[in-house]
C-alpha positions, 0 to 999 in steps of 0.5 A: 500500500502506498499513499501520496497526498498534499497536506496543507499545514498553513491555511490558504494554501491550495493542493494539487487536487484543487488544481486538477479541478476536483474540489467540486467533488469534495464539497456540494456547493462552491461556497462550501470550499475554503482552504480550511475545509480543503485541508481537513478533507486532505488529512481525512483522506490520508488517514483513511488510506493509511490506517483503514485501507484493507491489506494483508498487513495492518497499519497502526503505528506510523512515523512521519519524518521530514526529508530535511530539517525545518520542515513542519511535521509536528503540525501534520502529526497533530492534524493526522492524530485528531482526524484519526481519533474521529475515525475510531473509538480506539485509543490514539497517541500523538508522540510529539518531539516537543513538550508543548503542543504545536497546534495553532489553538491551545489544547485543553485537557479532556474533562473526563480525564482520570487518574493514570499511571505509567506513560499516560500519567506523563501525557495530555488527554486532549479528547475522549480517545486522543492523547499527546505523549511528549518524547521528553516524557518517555525519557522519564519512564524508559531509562534504557541507554542508547537510541535503539534500546530506548525506542524498543522499550518506549514503543512496547510501553506505548503499544500497551496503552494505545492502539494507534500511534502517530509518531513525529520522527526526526528528519530522515535526511539528518538522522539514522533515528528515522531509519530505526523508527521505520523498522520498528513501526508499521511504516514511515511516511516521508514529508517533502516540502514543495519548492524546497526538497530536492528530488535527488535528496528524496531519492537518496532517503528513499533508497536508504530506507528501503535498504534498511528494510523500513516500510515506506507507506508513501509521501506527503507534500507540504507547503504546495501553492498555486498561482491561481486566485482563490475566487477561481476555485470557488467557481469550480 
């Protein structure tokens, strides 16, 4: 299974589906189309194709890794986690690289939050079945030295508490940690930044991941824009 999608981490950006004239298939009326709605549809489609596509090997634990540093992957993981939690009643965790949320709006703890131990005691419950687990908090629980032993131990603990994991991995082109996570998780999705990630860079990273037997689920293209006024898309 492979997925290739345009994800819109910044409001107002327009993906390739719009350019191809498929916006009218997403919304019943032209007036229903907004950059925000289109972004949500892109994320929802990504979640359904990755986590719920029928296949021989189920996908429950996915790493999102940028091709290069400075690409905003945290916001993509946030939105994927939120969309995934709406598609299932199972427990979902966003494993973030930062202690603080990256979403544009502040996250409020869920009112039904109860006492928890272990990883959940170090996490933020942000919806009925959605949690945020900061990687610094994992370090407080999983004391194994070395990157490999730490992630083996951490993922085992996470899988005990959560059925689905959306993991914000390090930049694939700058760290061997992403290769390790791609091996341990069900797969890895490579985030490419339009007008910034070079084709040769993406190809080299893909080859490295394949050589290490990491399962590449597909790619996400972020920050893609088109020089067509939004008013024209509203007429499609």
